[in-house]
N, C-alpha and C positions, 0 to 999 in steps of 0.2 A: 685272707681267705681266698682271694682271687688267684694268688700265686700257687697256693696249695691245690686249688681246684684244677688249674692248668697242669700242674705237675702230676696230679693223680690221673688225669686224662691221658697224659703221655705214657705213664706206666701201664695203664690198662690197655691202651692201643698196642704198645710194644708186646705185652704178654699175649694178647689176642692174636697178633700177627704171627708170633713165633709158634703158637699152638696150631694155627691154620697151616703154617708151613710144614710143621711136623706131620700133620694129618695128611696133607697132600703128598709129601714124600713117601709116607708109609703106603698110601693107596697106589702110588705109581712105581713102587720099588721094582717090581718084576715086569715092567712094561717098557716099550721103547723110550718113554720119557724119563726112565729111571737112571739115566746116565749120570754118574757123579759129576757135580760141578756144572751141570747143564740144565739149570732150573728155568722153566718157562711155564710155570703152573699158575700164574696169576689169574688166568681165566678159567681155572679148573671148575669152580662152582657154577659159573655161567654155562659152560659146556654141558655139565651134568643135567642141566634143566632140559636138554634136548634128548635125553636118553629114552623117553617114552616114545618118541618118533625119530629114531636116529637118522641123520643125514646120510645119503648115499654118495653124493658128490659135494666136495668141499673145495672152495677156492681160497688159497692163502695169499692174499695180496700184501706184499711186503714181507716175503717169506724169510728174508735174512739168511741165517745159517741152518734153518730147518727146525729150530727148537719148538716152535708152535706146532708145526706139522707133526713132530713126534708126539706131542700131547694129544693132538686130534686123533692120530692113529692108535694111541693107547686107549682112548675112550671109545673110538669107533673103528675097530680094526678092519672091518669090511668096507670102509669108505674109500672112494677114489679121491685122491687129493692132488690138486694142481697148484703148484707154487709159482709165484710171479716175483722175480727178483732181478734187477738190472745190473747190480754190482758184480763184476767178475769174481772177486775174491770171496764174496758171500755166497754166490751161486756155486762155486767149487766146493765150499764147505757143506752147503745144503746137500749136494749130491753124495759127498762122503758120509754125512751123518744119516742119510735116509737110504743108503745103498741096500740094506738088508730088508727093506719093506716093499711089499707088493702094492701096486696101485698108486704110486707116487711119481709125478712128472714135474719137471721144472721148465718154466718159460722165462727166458732171460730178457725180459722187457719191463719197462715202466708203464704205468697206466694213467691215463688222463682223459679229458673230454674231447681231445682232437689229436689226430696223428701229427707228430712233430719229432724233431731231434732237439732235446733241451739239455742244458748243463745241470748236472747233479752236484751239489756241494758235498764233498766227502769231508765232513766235519772232523773236529779233533777227536771225536768218538764216533767211529764209522757206523755204529748201529743207529745213530741219529742222522745219517745222511738224508738229504731231502732235495727235492726240486725247488724248494723255497729256501731263502737265506735265513740262517738262525739269527735271532734278535738278541738284544742285551739281556732280556729276561731268560733266555735259554742259557746264556753264559752264567748269569747270576745264580740260577736255580740248579742247573745240572752241570755247569762247567763246560758246556758245549759251545765251541767257537768255529767260525768259518775255516775251511781248509782248502785243499786243492779241488779243482772242478774238472769233471770229465763229461763228455757228451754221451747221452744214452737215448735209445729209441723209445719214444712214447707212443702208445696206441690206445684206441678205444677198446675196452674189454669186449664189448659186443662184436666189434669187427674181428678181433682175434679169435674168439670162440667160433664164429661163423666160418672164417677162413681155414681154421684147422679142425673143424668138425668136433669140437669139444662138447661133452654133455653139459647141459645147463646145470648150474649149481643149486643145491638145496640150502647151503650155508655159505655166506660170504664173510670172510674175516679180513679186516683192513687195518694195517698199521703202517701208514704211509707218511708219517711225520708232517702232518699238516696238509697233505694233498688228498685226503679222503674224499672230500666233496667233489673235486674235479674227476676223480676216478668213478664215483657214483654217477656223475652226469654222463659219463661215457658208457654206462652199463644199464640202460633202462630195460632192455630185454632180459638180462640176467636177473635184475631186481624183480621183474614181473614173475619170474619162475621161482626165485628163492623163497624159502620159508623163514629164514632167520639171517640176521646180520650182526656181527660182533665187531666192535671197533672201539677206538680210544677217542674220547672227547677231551679237548684242552680248554681250560677256562682262563688261560692267559695266552697272549700271542707269543708263542715260542718261536714261530717262524713268520717272516714278513708276509702279510697278506693271508695268513691262516684264517679260515672262516670260524665264526663263533659257533658254540654248541647249538644255539638256537637255529642257525641256518642249516646245519647238518640234520638236526631233528626234524625240521620242517620238510626238508627234501625227502627224508625217509617216510614221514607221515603221508606226504602226497603220493608216494609210491605204494602206499597200502600197509605200512608198518606202524607199530606202536612201541614205545620204549617200555620194555617188560621187566628188566632187572639190571642192577648195577653191582659192580664188584664189592665184596665185603671189605676189601683193603682200603677203606676210606677213613682217614684220621678224624676223630671227633673234635669239634671246636676249632677247626682251622679252615682258612679259605681254601677252596678247591683249586687244584692245579691241573691234574689229569685223572680221569677215571675210565675204566673199561666198562662198557655197557652192552647189553644184549637187546636187540630189537626182534620182535616176532611179527609175522604177518597177521594183520587184523582178520579175525574170522569173517 
């Protein structure tokens, strides 16, 4: 019975995931995020929770090639989006992929709690590149292993926004491969202004020194946020690995 139960859960999860994916693709078909083979809609349902009070300024921390920015501009076409991405090859693709959109700007920097020049590990899968070293758990779960290292400039988000006269964000999205807490510590003023934060929580240490979900949640709670929603793409009956979550400012 236990084996049949687990098998049934897997089947139900797979069917539900495929259905959600079809619904997302249909909804985004004629939008900037509708590019074939360029799926970044995992946070689609979380972003739709913000439609009642759309964000005017969005910061995409860990912008990669621009997939999430395309999703954000599809749902909030009038928003101004600032992407932050230190890897040259990813930044170049970001600019190519968002070239037809108004109100999008790229900042080629990494973010942390203090200004520095640090080495970024360009892992075997560059989307998983991090300022932290990947662990055995990362290799076992996702096949991500250490790669070459390159120096990147790291700044505090608050310092960068002030120096460049950027508008304060309404929404912060963070996908920094284990470096989210350090970036948040360098952004108390941005957090004070923001109404929402969307980020990935990891329940295993995929990067050396990666903070636990509890530490990230506590930091955001102390900044005036509450955990409001989690992604529907969570497999039932399995230990958690990573989930996308939405924090909203406490009224």
